[in-house]
C-alpha positions in Angstrom: 0.0 -0.3 -0.1 1.3 3.4 -0.9 1.6 6.3 1.1 -1.0 8.0 -0.7 -3.7 5.8 0.0 -6.5 7.4 1.6 -7.7 5.6 5.5 -10.3 3.0 4.8 -9.1 3.3 0.7 -7.3 -0.3 1.5 -11.0 -1.7 3.3 -12.8 -0.5 0.4 -10.2 -2.5 -1.8 -9.9 -5.4 0.0 -14.3 -5.6 0.4 -14.7 -5.2 -3.0 -11.9 -7.9 -4.1 -13.6 -10.0 -1.8 -16.9 -9.9 -3.5 -15.9 -10.1 -6.8 -14.0 -13.3 -5.7 -17.2 -14.8 -3.3 -19.0 -16.1 -7.0 -17.1 -19.3 -8.4 -17.7 -18.3 -12.0 -15.6 -15.2 -11.7 -12.7 -17.1 -9.7 -12.7 -19.5 -13.1 -12.7 -16.2 -15.6 -9.6 -15.3 -13.7 -7.7 -18.2 -13.8 -8.4 -18.8 -17.4 -7.0 -15.3 -18.2 -4.0 -16.4 -15.6 -3.7 -19.0 -18.5 -4.2 -16.8 -20.9 -2.4 -13.9 -20.7 -5.5 -12.3 -22.3 -9.4 -13.0 -23.3 -12.3 -12.4 -25.0 -16.0 -12.5 -23.8 -16.5 -14.7 -26.5 -13.2 -17.0 -25.8 -14.0 -17.4 -22.3 -17.8 -18.5 -22.4 -16.7 -21.4 -24.8 -14.0 -22.6 -22.0 -16.5 -21.6 -18.6 -20.4 -22.9 -19.2 -22.3 -19.9 -18.8 -23.1 -17.8 -21.3 -21.2 -15.1 -23.3 -24.1 -12.1 -21.9 -22.6 -13.9 -18.5 -19.2 -13.9 -18.6 -19.5 -10.2 -19.4 -21.7 -9.0 -16.6 -18.8 -10.9 -14.1 -16.3 -9.0 -16.2 -17.6 -6.5 -15.0 -17.5 -7.4 -11.3 -13.9 -8.2 -12.0 -13.1 -4.6 -13.8 -15.3 -2.9 -11.1 -13.1 -4.7 -7.6 -9.9 -3.6 -10.1 -9.7 -7.2 -10.7 -9.4 -6.8 -14.4 -8.7 -4.3 -17.3 -10.0 -4.4 -20.6 -8.4 -3.0 -23.9 -10.5 -2.8 -27.6 -9.2 -5.0 -30.6 -10.9 -4.1 -33.6 -15.2 -5.4 -32.3 -14.0 -7.3 -29.4 -12.6 -6.6 -26.3 -9.2 -8.7 -24.8 -9.8 -8.5 -20.9 -5.9 -9.3 -18.9 -6.1 -9.8 -15.1 -4.4 -6.5 -13.2 -1.1 -7.1 -11.3 -0.5 -6.6 -8.0 -4.6 -5.3 -7.2 -5.1 -8.4 -4.8 -1.9 -7.2 -2.8 -3.6 -5.5 0.2 -6.5 -8.4 -0.1 -3.3 -11.0 0.8 -2.0 -9.1 3.1 -5.4 -8.2 4.6 -5.7 -12.7 5.1 -2.2 -13.3 6.0 -2.7 -10.2 9.0 -6.0 -11.9 9.6 -4.4 -15.5 9.8 -1.9 -14.1 12.0 -4.1 -12.9 14.7 -6.4 -16.0 14.8 -3.1 -17.9 14.9 -2.1 -16.0 18.5 -5.7 -16.4 19.4 -5.3 -20.2 19.0 -2.1 -20.5 20.2 -3.1 -18.8 23.6 -6.3 -20.8 23.6 -3.8 -23.8 23.6 -1.7 -22.9 26.1 -4.5 -22.0 28.2 -6.4 -25.5 27.8 -2.4 -27.1 28.8 -2.3 -24.9 31.7 -6.1 -25.9 33.0 -5.4 -29.4 31.9 -2.3 -29.9 33.8 -4.0 -28.2 36.8 -6.7 -30.7 36.7 -4.6 -33.8 36.6 -2.4 -32.4 39.3 -5.9 -31.4 41.2 -7.2 -35.7 40.4 -3.6 -36.9 41.7 -3.6 -34.8 44.4 -1.6 -32.9 44.1 
């Protein structure tokens, strides 16, 4: 994240990316674009079993989330993945995973201390 990012903008970006990635068809579209480098909605519709119109709508969501970009090539638009857009989302996920890891480790330590205390109590120590 750069120093010029206004507060809350990263949260909004993460929310847009997560909302876009929540749909399995959009994830398949992104996977296909990563594999092919760039593709048209028509070519994606051949590969992914939904209509071209549905592909176009999904590409619109991915575009608004900043995950893909399009350039005109004659009558078609060629879509490509925008590198780096998921960086803020990946960073958020890493922070969240680390926080949960810390919480789970603390719970595990408490459970172990409690278990040892109960074992000592049962043995009459």
